[in-house]
mmCIF file of the N, C-alpha and C atoms, coordinates in Angstrom:
data_MODEL
# 
_entry.id   MODEL 
# 
loop_
_atom_site.group_PDB 
_atom_site.id 
_atom_site.type_symbol 
_atom_site.label_atom_id 
_atom_site.label_alt_id 
_atom_site.label_comp_id 
_atom_site.label_asym_id 
_atom_site.label_entity_id 
_atom_site.label_seq_id 
_atom_site.pdbx_PDB_ins_code 
_atom_site.Cartn_x 
_atom_site.Cartn_y 
_atom_site.Cartn_z 
_atom_site.occupancy 
_atom_site.B_iso_or_equiv 
_atom_site.pdbx_formal_charge 
_atom_site.auth_seq_id 
_atom_site.auth_comp_id 
_atom_site.auth_asym_id 
_atom_site.auth_atom_id 
_atom_site.pdbx_PDB_model_num 
ATOM 1   N N  . UNK A 1 1  ? 86.231  105.373 256.338 1.00 0.00 ? 1  UNK A N  1 
ATOM 2   C CA . UNK A 1 1  ? 85.467  106.474 256.882 1.00 0.00 ? 1  UNK A CA 1 
ATOM 3   C C  . UNK A 1 1  ? 83.978  106.296 256.587 1.00 0.00 ? 1  UNK A C  1 
ATOM 4   N N  . UNK A 1 2  ? 83.688  105.863 255.367 1.00 0.00 ? 2  UNK A N  1 
ATOM 5   C CA . UNK A 1 2  ? 82.290  105.694 254.981 1.00 0.00 ? 2  UNK A CA 1 
ATOM 6   C C  . UNK A 1 2  ? 81.602  104.672 255.878 1.00 0.00 ? 2  UNK A C  1 
ATOM 7   N N  . UNK A 1 3  ? 82.290  103.559 256.149 1.00 0.00 ? 3  UNK A N  1 
ATOM 8   C CA . UNK A 1 3  ? 81.707  102.527 257.014 1.00 0.00 ? 3  UNK A CA 1 
ATOM 9   C C  . UNK A 1 3  ? 81.477  103.072 258.421 1.00 0.00 ? 3  UNK A C  1 
ATOM 10  N N  . UNK A 1 4  ? 82.402  103.883 258.896 1.00 0.00 ? 4  UNK A N  1 
ATOM 11  C CA . UNK A 1 4  ? 82.241  104.490 260.222 1.00 0.00 ? 4  UNK A CA 1 
ATOM 12  C C  . UNK A 1 4  ? 80.985  105.342 260.269 1.00 0.00 ? 4  UNK A C  1 
ATOM 13  N N  . UNK A 1 5  ? 80.773  106.128 259.226 1.00 0.00 ? 5  UNK A N  1 
ATOM 14  C CA . UNK A 1 5  ? 79.575  106.972 259.165 1.00 0.00 ? 5  UNK A CA 1 
ATOM 15  C C  . UNK A 1 5  ? 78.321  106.111 259.145 1.00 0.00 ? 5  UNK A C  1 
ATOM 16  N N  . UNK A 1 6  ? 78.364  105.019 258.385 1.00 0.00 ? 6  UNK A N  1 
ATOM 17  C CA . UNK A 1 6  ? 77.204  104.129 258.356 1.00 0.00 ? 6  UNK A CA 1 
ATOM 18  C C  . UNK A 1 6  ? 76.928  103.533 259.731 1.00 0.00 ? 6  UNK A C  1 
ATOM 19  N N  . UNK A 1 7  ? 77.976  103.084 260.391 1.00 0.00 ? 7  UNK A N  1 
ATOM 20  C CA . UNK A 1 7  ? 77.808  102.507 261.727 1.00 0.00 ? 7  UNK A CA 1 
ATOM 21  C C  . UNK A 1 7  ? 77.256  103.530 262.707 1.00 0.00 ? 7  UNK A C  1 
ATOM 22  N N  . UNK A 1 8  ? 77.782  104.740 262.645 1.00 0.00 ? 8  UNK A N  1 
ATOM 23  C CA . UNK A 1 8  ? 77.286  105.801 263.531 1.00 0.00 ? 8  UNK A CA 1 
ATOM 24  C C  . UNK A 1 8  ? 75.820  106.079 263.232 1.00 0.00 ? 8  UNK A C  1 
ATOM 25  N N  . UNK A 1 9  ? 75.487  106.183 261.968 1.00 0.00 ? 9  UNK A N  1 
ATOM 26  C CA . UNK A 1 9  ? 74.109  106.449 261.577 1.00 0.00 ? 9  UNK A CA 1 
ATOM 27  C C  . UNK A 1 9  ? 73.162  105.376 262.068 1.00 0.00 ? 9  UNK A C  1 
ATOM 28  N N  . UNK A 1 10 ? 73.542  104.132 261.907 1.00 0.00 ? 10 UNK A N  1 
ATOM 29  C CA . UNK A 1 10 ? 72.682  103.034 262.354 1.00 0.00 ? 10 UNK A CA 1 
ATOM 30  C C  . UNK A 1 10 ? 72.623  102.954 263.873 1.00 0.00 ? 10 UNK A C  1 
ATOM 31  N N  . UNK A 1 11 ? 73.717  103.211 264.540 1.00 0.00 ? 11 UNK A N  1 
ATOM 32  C CA . UNK A 1 11 ? 73.736  103.167 266.006 1.00 0.00 ? 11 UNK A CA 1 
ATOM 33  C C  . UNK A 1 11 ? 72.862  104.257 266.603 1.00 0.00 ? 11 UNK A C  1 
ATOM 34  N N  . UNK A 1 12 ? 72.925  105.437 266.024 1.00 0.00 ? 12 UNK A N  1 
ATOM 35  C CA . UNK A 1 12 ? 72.148  106.559 266.548 1.00 0.00 ? 12 UNK A CA 1 
ATOM 36  C C  . UNK A 1 12 ? 70.651  106.361 266.344 1.00 0.00 ? 12 UNK A C  1 
ATOM 37  N N  . UNK A 1 13 ? 70.306  105.565 265.360 1.00 0.00 ? 13 UNK A N  1 
ATOM 38  C CA . UNK A 1 13 ? 68.891  105.400 265.033 1.00 0.00 ? 13 UNK A CA 1 
ATOM 39  C C  . UNK A 1 13 ? 68.415  103.987 265.341 1.00 0.00 ? 13 UNK A C  1 
ATOM 40  N N  . UNK A 1 14 ? 68.950  103.390 266.366 1.00 0.00 ? 14 UNK A N  1 
ATOM 41  C CA . UNK A 1 14 ? 68.641  102.005 266.716 1.00 0.00 ? 14 UNK A CA 1 
ATOM 42  C C  . UNK A 1 14 ? 67.152  101.767 266.925 1.00 0.00 ? 14 UNK A C  1 
ATOM 43  N N  . UNK A 1 15 ? 66.455  102.748 267.462 1.00 0.00 ? 15 UNK A N  1 
ATOM 44  C CA . UNK A 1 15 ? 65.046  102.547 267.803 1.00 0.00 ? 15 UNK A CA 1 
ATOM 45  C C  . UNK A 1 15 ? 64.103  102.955 266.671 1.00 0.00 ? 15 UNK A C  1 
ATOM 46  N N  . UNK A 1 16 ? 64.650  103.418 265.558 1.00 0.00 ? 16 UNK A N  1 
ATOM 47  C CA . UNK A 1 16 ? 63.790  103.861 264.458 1.00 0.00 ? 16 UNK A CA 1 
ATOM 48  C C  . UNK A 1 16 ? 63.645  102.760 263.424 1.00 0.00 ? 16 UNK A C  1 
ATOM 49  N N  . UNK A 1 17 ? 62.811  103.010 262.442 1.00 0.00 ? 17 UNK A N  1 
ATOM 50  C CA . UNK A 1 17 ? 62.514  102.008 261.425 1.00 0.00 ? 17 UNK A CA 1 
ATOM 51  C C  . UNK A 1 17 ? 63.656  101.862 260.430 1.00 0.00 ? 17 UNK A C  1 
ATOM 52  N N  . UNK A 1 18 ? 63.588  100.789 259.669 1.00 0.00 ? 18 UNK A N  1 
ATOM 53  C CA . UNK A 1 18 ? 64.591  100.535 258.634 1.00 0.00 ? 18 UNK A CA 1 
ATOM 54  C C  . UNK A 1 18 ? 64.555  101.652 257.596 1.00 0.00 ? 18 UNK A C  1 
ATOM 55  N N  . UNK A 1 19 ? 63.369  102.114 257.258 1.00 0.00 ? 19 UNK A N  1 
ATOM 56  C CA . UNK A 1 19 ? 63.224  103.196 256.278 1.00 0.00 ? 19 UNK A CA 1 
ATOM 57  C C  . UNK A 1 19 ? 63.891  104.462 256.797 1.00 0.00 ? 19 UNK A C  1 
ATOM 58  N N  . UNK A 1 20 ? 63.673  104.766 258.069 1.00 0.00 ? 20 UNK A N  1 
ATOM 59  C CA . UNK A 1 20 ? 64.298  105.957 258.657 1.00 0.00 ? 20 UNK A CA 1 
ATOM 60  C C  . UNK A 1 20 ? 65.816  105.804 258.673 1.00 0.00 ? 20 UNK A C  1 
ATOM 61  N N  . UNK A 1 21 ? 66.286  104.597 259.004 1.00 0.00 ? 21 UNK A N  1 
ATOM 62  C CA . UNK A 1 21 ? 67.730  104.336 258.976 1.00 0.00 ? 21 UNK A CA 1 
ATOM 63  C C  . UNK A 1 21 ? 68.294  104.554 257.573 1.00 0.00 ? 21 UNK A C  1 
ATOM 64  N N  . UNK A 1 22 ? 67.556  104.118 256.570 1.00 0.00 ? 22 UNK A N  1 
ATOM 65  C CA . UNK A 1 22 ? 68.007  104.286 255.187 1.00 0.00 ? 22 UNK A CA 1 
ATOM 66  C C  . UNK A 1 22 ? 68.095  105.763 254.824 1.00 0.00 ? 22 UNK A C  1 
ATOM 67  N N  . UNK A 1 23 ? 67.118  106.549 255.253 1.00 0.00 ? 23 UNK A N  1 
ATOM 68  C CA . UNK A 1 23 ? 67.138  107.990 254.975 1.00 0.00 ? 23 UNK A CA 1 
ATOM 69  C C  . UNK A 1 23 ? 68.345  108.651 255.639 1.00 0.00 ? 23 UNK A C  1 
ATOM 70  N N  . UNK A 1 24 ? 68.553  108.316 256.907 1.00 0.00 ? 24 UNK A N  1 
ATOM 71  C CA . UNK A 1 24 ? 69.690  108.904 257.631 1.00 0.00 ? 24 UNK A CA 1 
ATOM 72  C C  . UNK A 1 24 ? 71.004  108.468 257.003 1.00 0.00 ? 24 UNK A C  1 
ATOM 73  N N  . UNK A 1 25 ? 71.083  107.202 256.605 1.00 0.00 ? 25 UNK A N  1 
ATOM 74  C CA . UNK A 1 25 ? 72.301  106.693 255.972 1.00 0.00 ? 25 UNK A CA 1 
ATOM 75  C C  . UNK A 1 25 ? 72.573  107.426 254.665 1.00 0.00 ? 25 UNK A C  1 
ATOM 76  N N  . UNK A 1 26 ? 71.520  107.684 253.891 1.00 0.00 ? 26 UNK A N  1 
ATOM 77  C CA . UNK A 1 26 ? 71.693  108.446 252.642 1.00 0.00 ? 26 UNK A CA 1 
ATOM 78  C C  . UNK A 1 26 ? 72.183  109.855 252.920 1.00 0.00 ? 26 UNK A C  1 
ATOM 79  N N  . UNK A 1 27 ? 71.616  110.490 253.941 1.00 0.00 ? 27 UNK A N  1 
ATOM 80  C CA . UNK A 1 27 ? 72.050  111.841 254.305 1.00 0.00 ? 27 UNK A CA 1 
ATOM 81  C C  . UNK A 1 27 ? 73.513  111.839 254.738 1.00 0.00 ? 27 UNK A C  1 
ATOM 82  N N  . UNK A 1 28 ? 73.889  110.838 255.516 1.00 0.00 ? 28 UNK A N  1 
ATOM 83  C CA . UNK A 1 28 ? 75.292  110.734 255.940 1.00 0.00 ? 28 UNK A CA 1 
ATOM 84  C C  . UNK A 1 28 ? 76.200  110.482 254.740 1.00 0.00 ? 28 UNK A C  1 
ATOM 85  N N  . UNK A 1 29 ? 75.725  109.680 253.791 1.00 0.00 ? 29 UNK A N  1 
ATOM 86  C CA . UNK A 1 29 ? 76.515  109.416 252.588 1.00 0.00 ? 29 UNK A CA 1 
ATOM 87  C C  . UNK A 1 29 ? 76.734  110.700 251.796 1.00 0.00 ? 29 UNK A C  1 
ATOM 88  N N  . UNK A 1 30 ? 75.714  111.558 251.746 1.00 0.00 ? 30 UNK A N  1 
ATOM 89  C CA . UNK A 1 30 ? 75.859  112.843 251.057 1.00 0.00 ? 30 UNK A CA 1 
ATOM 90  C C  . UNK A 1 30 ? 76.898  113.719 251.748 1.00 0.00 ? 30 UNK A C  1 
ATOM 91  N N  . UNK A 1 31 ? 76.881  113.703 253.080 1.00 0.00 ? 31 UNK A N  1 
ATOM 92  C CA . UNK A 1 31 ? 77.864  114.484 253.834 1.00 0.00 ? 31 UNK A CA 1 
ATOM 93  C C  . UNK A 1 31 ? 79.268  113.973 253.549 1.00 0.00 ? 31 UNK A C  1 
ATOM 94  N N  . UNK A 1 32 ? 79.428  112.650 253.531 1.00 0.00 ? 32 UNK A N  1 
ATOM 95  C CA . UNK A 1 32 ? 80.738  112.059 253.241 1.00 0.00 ? 32 UNK A CA 1 
ATOM 96  C C  . UNK A 1 32 ? 81.182  112.438 251.832 1.00 0.00 ? 32 UNK A C  1 
ATOM 97  N N  . UNK A 1 33 ? 80.264  112.396 250.874 1.00 0.00 ? 33 UNK A N  1 
ATOM 98  C CA . UNK A 1 33 ? 80.604  112.755 249.494 1.00 0.00 ? 33 UNK A CA 1 
ATOM 99  C C  . UNK A 1 33 ? 81.038  114.213 249.401 1.00 0.00 ? 33 UNK A C  1 
ATOM 100 N N  . UNK A 1 34 ? 80.323  115.099 250.094 1.00 0.00 ? 34 UNK A N  1 
ATOM 101 C CA . UNK A 1 34 ? 80.701  116.515 250.092 1.00 0.00 ? 34 UNK A CA 1 
ATOM 102 C C  . UNK A 1 34 ? 82.065  116.717 250.737 1.00 0.00 ? 34 UNK A C  1 
ATOM 103 N N  . UNK A 1 35 ? 82.308  116.008 251.832 1.00 0.00 ? 35 UNK A N  1 
ATOM 104 C CA . UNK A 1 35 ? 83.604  116.094 252.511 1.00 0.00 ? 35 UNK A CA 1 
ATOM 105 C C  . UNK A 1 35 ? 84.710  115.586 251.599 1.00 0.00 ? 35 UNK A C  1 
ATOM 106 N N  . UNK A 1 36 ? 84.440  114.484 250.909 1.00 0.00 ? 36 UNK A N  1 
ATOM 107 C CA . UNK A 1 36 ? 85.429  113.913 249.995 1.00 0.00 ? 36 UNK A CA 1 
ATOM 108 C C  . UNK A 1 36 ? 85.754  114.884 248.869 1.00 0.00 ? 36 UNK A C  1 
ATOM 109 N N  . UNK A 1 37 ? 84.729  115.516 248.321 1.00 0.00 ? 37 UNK A N  1 
ATOM 110 C CA . UNK A 1 37 ? 84.934  116.494 247.253 1.00 0.00 ? 37 UNK A CA 1 
ATOM 111 C C  . UNK A 1 37 ? 85.750  117.678 247.758 1.00 0.00 ? 37 UNK A C  1 
ATOM 112 N N  . UNK A 1 38 ? 85.405  118.173 248.933 1.00 0.00 ? 38 UNK A N  1 
ATOM 113 C CA . UNK A 1 38 ? 86.137  119.311 249.505 1.00 0.00 ? 38 UNK A CA 1 
ATOM 114 C C  . UNK A 1 38 ? 87.592  118.937 249.764 1.00 0.00 ? 38 UNK A C  1 
ATOM 115 N N  . UNK A 1 39 ? 87.817  117.728 250.264 1.00 0.00 ? 39 UNK A N  1 
ATOM 116 C CA . UNK A 1 39 ? 89.182  117.266 250.519 1.00 0.00 ? 39 UNK A CA 1 
ATOM 117 C C  . UNK A 1 39 ? 89.966  117.174 249.221 1.00 0.00 ? 39 UNK A C  1 
ATOM 118 N N  . UNK A 1 40 ? 89.343  116.636 248.194 1.00 0.00 ? 40 UNK A N  1 
ATOM 119 C CA . UNK A 1 40 ? 89.998  116.516 246.890 1.00 0.00 ? 40 UNK A CA 1 
ATOM 120 C C  . UNK A 1 40 ? 90.356  117.888 246.327 1.00 0.00 ? 40 UNK A C  1 
ATOM 121 N N  . UNK A 1 41 ? 89.433  118.836 246.433 1.00 0.00 ? 41 UNK A N  1 
ATOM 122 C CA . UNK A 1 41 ? 89.696  120.195 245.946 1.00 0.00 ? 41 UNK A CA 1 
ATOM 123 C C  . UNK A 1 41 ? 90.831  120.840 246.730 1.00 0.00 ? 41 UNK A C  1 
ATOM 124 N N  . UNK A 1 42 ? 90.855  120.597 248.024 1.00 0.00 ? 42 UNK A N  1 
ATOM 125 C CA . UNK A 1 42 ? 91.918  121.149 248.874 1.00 0.00 ? 42 UNK A CA 1 
ATOM 126 C C  . UNK A 1 42 ? 93.269  120.572 248.469 1.00 0.00 ? 42 UNK A C  1 
ATOM 127 N N  . UNK A 1 43 ? 93.314  119.256 248.246 1.00 0.00 ? 43 UNK A N  1 
ATOM 128 C CA . UNK A 1 43 ? 94.572  118.617 247.848 1.00 0.00 ? 43 UNK A CA 1 
ATOM 129 C C  . UNK A 1 43 ? 95.032  119.116 246.481 1.00 0.00 ? 43 UNK A C  1 
ATOM 130 N N  . UNK A 1 44 ? 94.086  119.355 245.582 1.00 0.00 ? 44 UNK A N  1 
ATOM 131 C CA . UNK A 1 44 ? 94.434  119.904 244.271 1.00 0.00 ? 44 UNK A CA 1 
ATOM 132 C C  . UNK A 1 44 ? 95.040  121.293 244.429 1.00 0.00 ? 44 UNK A C  1 
ATOM 133 N N  . UNK A 1 45 ? 94.452  122.108 245.289 1.00 0.00 ? 45 UNK A N  1 
ATOM 134 C CA . UNK A 1 45 ? 94.971  123.454 245.539 1.00 0.00 ? 45 UNK A CA 1 
ATOM 135 C C  . UNK A 1 45 ? 96.376  123.392 246.130 1.00 0.00 ? 45 UNK A C  1 
ATOM 136 N N  . UNK A 1 46 ? 96.583  122.484 247.077 1.00 0.00 ? 46 UNK A N  1 
ATOM 137 C CA . UNK A 1 46 ? 97.911  122.324 247.684 1.00 0.00 ? 46 UNK A CA 1 
ATOM 138 C C  . UNK A 1 46 ? 98.921  121.883 246.634 1.00 0.00 ? 46 UNK A C  1 
ATOM 139 N N  . UNK A 1 47 ? 98.531  120.941 245.772 1.00 0.00 ? 47 UNK A N  1 
ATOM 140 C CA . UNK A 1 47 ? 99.422  120.468 244.703 1.00 0.00 ? 47 UNK A CA 1 
ATOM 141 C C  . UNK A 1 47 ? 99.794  121.623 243.777 1.00 0.00 ? 47 UNK A C  1 
ATOM 142 N N  . UNK A 1 48 ? 98.816  122.427 243.405 1.00 0.00 ? 48 UNK A N  1 
ATOM 143 C CA . UNK A 1 48 ? 99.080  123.571 242.529 1.00 0.00 ? 48 UNK A CA 1 
ATOM 144 C C  . UNK A 1 48 ? 100.017 124.566 243.200 1.00 0.00 ? 48 UNK A C  1 
ATOM 145 N N  . UNK A 1 49 ? 99.840  124.767 244.497 1.00 0.00 ? 49 UNK A N  1 
ATOM 146 C CA . UNK A 1 49 ? 100.718 125.692 245.227 1.00 0.00 ? 49 UNK A CA 1 
ATOM 147 C C  . UNK A 1 49 ? 102.151 125.176 245.249 1.00 0.00 ? 49 UNK A C  1 
ATOM 148 N N  . UNK A 1 50 ? 102.327 123.884 245.512 1.00 0.00 ? 50 UNK A N  1 
ATOM 149 C CA . UNK A 1 50 ? 103.674 123.310 245.507 1.00 0.00 ? 50 UNK A CA 1 
ATOM 150 C C  . UNK A 1 50 ? 104.302 123.396 244.117 1.00 0.00 ? 50 UNK A C  1 
ATOM 151 N N  . UNK A 1 51 ? 103.511 123.160 243.075 1.00 0.00 ? 51 UNK A N  1 
ATOM 152 C CA . UNK A 1 51 ? 104.025 123.290 241.710 1.00 0.00 ? 51 UNK A CA 1 
ATOM 153 C C  . UNK A 1 51 ? 104.472 124.719 241.433 1.00 0.00 ? 51 UNK A C  1 
ATOM 154 N N  . UNK A 1 52 ? 103.688 125.690 241.875 1.00 0.00 ? 52 UNK A N  1 
ATOM 155 C CA . UNK A 1 52 ? 104.044 127.096 241.668 1.00 0.00 ? 52 UNK A CA 1 
ATOM 156 C C  . UNK A 1 52 ? 105.340 127.438 242.398 1.00 0.00 ? 52 UNK A C  1 
ATOM 157 N N  . UNK A 1 53 ? 105.477 126.952 243.626 1.00 0.00 ? 53 UNK A N  1 
ATOM 158 C CA . UNK A 1 53 ? 106.711 127.201 244.385 1.00 0.00 ? 53 UNK A CA 1 
ATOM 159 C C  . UNK A 1 53 ? 107.893 126.542 243.689 1.00 0.00 ? 53 UNK A C  1 
ATOM 160 N N  . UNK A 1 54 ? 107.709 125.306 243.241 1.00 0.00 ? 54 UNK A N  1 
ATOM 161 C CA . UNK A 1 54 ? 108.778 124.605 242.527 1.00 0.00 ? 54 UNK A CA 1 
ATOM 162 C C  . UNK A 1 54 ? 109.195 125.342 241.267 1.00 0.00 ? 54 UNK A C  1 
ATOM 163 N N  . UNK A 1 55 ? 108.220 125.822 240.515 1.00 0.00 ? 55 UNK A N  1 
ATOM 164 C CA . UNK A 1 55 ? 108.525 126.580 239.297 1.00 0.00 ? 55 UNK A CA 1 
ATOM 165 C C  . UNK A 1 55 ? 109.272 127.866 239.619 1.00 0.00 ? 55 UNK A C  1 
ATOM 166 N N  . UNK A 1 56 ? 108.871 128.536 240.687 1.00 0.00 ? 56 UNK A N  1 
ATOM 167 C CA . UNK A 1 56 ? 109.550 129.773 241.087 1.00 0.00 ? 56 UNK A CA 1 
ATOM 168 C C  . UNK A 1 56 ? 110.995 129.493 241.492 1.00 0.00 ? 56 UNK A C  1 
ATOM 169 N N  . UNK A 1 57 ? 111.224 128.391 242.190 1.00 0.00 ? 57 UNK A N  1 
ATOM 170 C CA . UNK A 1 57 ? 112.589 128.024 242.589 1.00 0.00 ? 57 UNK A CA 1 
ATOM 171 C C  . UNK A 1 57 ? 113.448 127.754 241.359 1.00 0.00 ? 57 UNK A C  1 
ATOM 172 N N  . UNK A 1 58 ? 112.893 127.033 240.399 1.00 0.00 ? 58 UNK A N  1 
ATOM 173 C CA . UNK A 1 58 ? 113.638 126.729 239.168 1.00 0.00 ? 58 UNK A CA 1 
ATOM 174 C C  . UNK A 1 58 ? 113.962 128.013 238.410 1.00 0.00 ? 58 UNK A C  1 
ATOM 175 N N  . UNK A 1 59 ? 112.991 128.913 238.276 1.00 0.00 ? 59 UNK A N  1 
ATOM 176 C CA . UNK A 1 59 ? 113.230 130.180 237.575 1.00 0.00 ? 59 UNK A CA 1 
ATOM 177 C C  . UNK A 1 59 ? 114.308 130.995 238.284 1.00 0.00 ? 59 UNK A C  1 
ATOM 178 N N  . UNK A 1 60 ? 114.229 131.044 239.606 1.00 0.00 ? 60 UNK A N  1 
ATOM 179 C CA . UNK A 1 60 ? 115.229 131.788 240.379 1.00 0.00 ? 60 UNK A CA 1 
ATOM 180 C C  . UNK A 1 60 ? 116.610 131.189 240.185 1.00 0.00 ? 60 UNK A C  1 
ATOM 181 N N  . UNK A 1 61 ? 116.684 129.871 240.204 1.00 0.00 ? 61 UNK A N  1 
ATOM 182 C CA . UNK A 1 61 ? 117.969 129.188 240.014 1.00 0.00 ? 61 UNK A CA 1 
ATOM 183 C C  . UNK A 1 61 ? 118.532 129.482 238.622 1.00 0.00 ? 61 UNK A C  1 
ATOM 184 N N  . UNK A 1 62 ? 117.677 129.417 237.617 1.00 0.00 ? 62 UNK A N  1 
ATOM 185 C CA . UNK A 1 62 ? 118.125 129.701 236.249 1.00 0.00 ? 62 UNK A CA 1 
ATOM 186 C C  . UNK A 1 62 ? 118.618 131.141 236.112 1.00 0.00 ? 62 UNK A C  1 
ATOM 187 N N  . UNK A 1 63 ? 117.908 132.075 236.740 1.00 0.00 ? 63 UNK A N  1 
ATOM 188 C CA . UNK A 1 63 ? 118.343 133.476 236.697 1.00 0.00 ? 63 UNK A CA 1 
ATOM 189 C C  . UNK A 1 63 ? 119.670 133.653 237.423 1.00 0.00 ? 63 UNK A C  1 
ATOM 190 N N  . UNK A 1 64 ? 119.863 132.917 238.502 1.00 0.00 ? 64 UNK A N  1 
ATOM 191 C CA . UNK A 1 64 ? 121.126 132.988 239.238 1.00 0.00 ? 64 UNK A CA 1 
ATOM 192 C C  . UNK A 1 64 ? 122.279 132.499 238.361 1.00 0.00 ? 64 UNK A C  1 
ATOM 193 N N  . UNK A 1 65 ? 122.056 131.416 237.639 1.00 0.00 ? 65 UNK A N  1 
ATOM 194 C CA . UNK A 1 65 ? 123.093 130.894 236.743 1.00 0.00 ? 65 UNK A CA 1 
ATOM 195 C C  . UNK A 1 65 ? 123.424 131.918 235.665 1.00 0.00 ? 65 UNK A C  1 
ATOM 196 N N  . UNK A 1 66 ? 122.396 132.516 235.055 1.00 0.00 ? 66 UNK A N  1 
ATOM 197 C CA . UNK A 1 66 ? 122.631 133.533 234.028 1.00 0.00 ? 66 UNK A CA 1 
ATOM 198 C C  . UNK A 1 66 ? 123.386 134.731 234.596 1.00 0.00 ? 66 UNK A C  1 
ATOM 199 N N  . UNK A 1 67 ? 123.029 135.138 235.799 1.00 0.00 ? 67 UNK A N  1 
ATOM 200 C CA . UNK A 1 67 ? 123.704 136.260 236.447 1.00 0.00 ? 67 UNK A CA 1 
ATOM 201 C C  . UNK A 1 67 ? 125.170 135.933 236.712 1.00 0.00 ? 67 UNK A C  1 
ATOM 202 N N  . UNK A 1 68 ? 125.446 134.717 237.188 1.00 0.00 ? 68 UNK A N  1 
ATOM 203 C CA . UNK A 1 68 ? 126.831 134.310 237.447 1.00 0.00 ? 68 UNK A CA 1 
ATOM 204 C C  . UNK A 1 68 ? 127.647 134.288 236.158 1.00 0.00 ? 68 UNK A C  1 
ATOM 205 N N  . UNK A 1 69 ? 127.039 133.812 235.074 1.00 0.00 ? 69 UNK A N  1 
ATOM 206 C CA . UNK A 1 69 ? 127.737 133.800 233.782 1.00 0.00 ? 69 UNK A CA 1 
ATOM 207 C C  . UNK A 1 69 ? 128.019 135.221 233.308 1.00 0.00 ? 69 UNK A C  1 
ATOM 208 N N  . UNK A 1 70 ? 127.051 136.099 233.496 1.00 0.00 ? 70 UNK A N  1 
ATOM 209 C CA . UNK A 1 70 ? 127.238 137.496 233.081 1.00 0.00 ? 70 UNK A CA 1 
ATOM 210 C C  . UNK A 1 70 ? 128.346 138.155 233.898 1.00 0.00 ? 70 UNK A C  1 
ATOM 211 N N  . UNK A 1 71 ? 128.398 137.872 235.198 1.00 0.00 ? 71 UNK A N  1 
ATOM 212 C CA . UNK A 1 71 ? 129.463 138.418 236.051 1.00 0.00 ? 71 UNK A CA 1 
ATOM 213 C C  . UNK A 1 71 ? 130.819 137.912 235.577 1.00 0.00 ? 71 UNK A C  1 
ATOM 214 N N  . UNK A 1 72 ? 130.902 136.626 235.236 1.00 0.00 ? 72 UNK A N  1 
ATOM 215 C CA . UNK A 1 72 ? 132.160 136.059 234.729 1.00 0.00 ? 72 UNK A CA 1 
ATOM 216 C C  . UNK A 1 72 ? 132.584 136.750 233.438 1.00 0.00 ? 72 UNK A C  1 
ATOM 217 N N  . UNK A 1 73 ? 131.621 137.031 232.556 1.00 0.00 ? 73 UNK A N  1 
ATOM 218 C CA . UNK A 1 73 ? 131.933 137.719 231.303 1.00 0.00 ? 73 UNK A CA 1 
ATOM 219 C C  . UNK A 1 73 ? 132.467 139.116 231.572 1.00 0.00 ? 73 UNK A C  1 
ATOM 220 N N  . UNK A 1 74 ? 131.830 139.818 232.485 1.00 0.00 ? 74 UNK A N  1 
ATOM 221 C CA . UNK A 1 74 ? 132.272 141.177 232.804 1.00 0.00 ? 74 UNK A CA 1 
ATOM 222 C C  . UNK A 1 74 ? 133.646 141.174 233.466 1.00 0.00 ? 74 UNK A C  1 
ATOM 223 N N  . UNK A 1 75 ? 133.901 140.197 234.317 1.00 0.00 ? 75 UNK A N  1 
ATOM 224 C CA . UNK A 1 75 ? 135.204 140.108 234.977 1.00 0.00 ? 75 UNK A CA 1 
ATOM 225 C C  . UNK A 1 75 ? 136.305 139.738 233.987 1.00 0.00 ? 75 UNK A C  1 
ATOM 226 N N  . UNK A 1 76 ? 135.957 139.007 232.936 1.00 0.00 ? 76 UNK A N  1 
ATOM 227 C CA . UNK A 1 76 ? 136.943 138.592 231.940 1.00 0.00 ? 76 UNK A CA 1 
ATOM 228 C C  . UNK A 1 76 ? 137.376 139.754 231.052 1.00 0.00 ? 76 UNK A C  1 
ATOM 229 N N  . UNK A 1 77 ? 136.572 140.788 230.976 1.00 0.00 ? 77 UNK A N  1 
ATOM 230 C CA . UNK A 1 77 ? 136.898 141.936 230.113 1.00 0.00 ? 77 UNK A CA 1 
ATOM 231 C C  . UNK A 1 77 ? 137.962 142.785 230.699 1.00 0.00 ? 77 UNK A C  1 
# 
């Protein structure tokens, strides 16, 4: 992705100076870095959400097992 941004930046500024190309390339690099950070934060949030769902499923399953055992105890009386 980074190379694509560099190519786009250089292509768009074909008629400008090398210094101007460098400035635009730096600006594009900053945009890519911000996008990368946002993507990483989003993936972290998604991972945390899946972990929370997994934990809730495990807790529910454990409570179901305890409930079934309690029902068996009551039926045995």
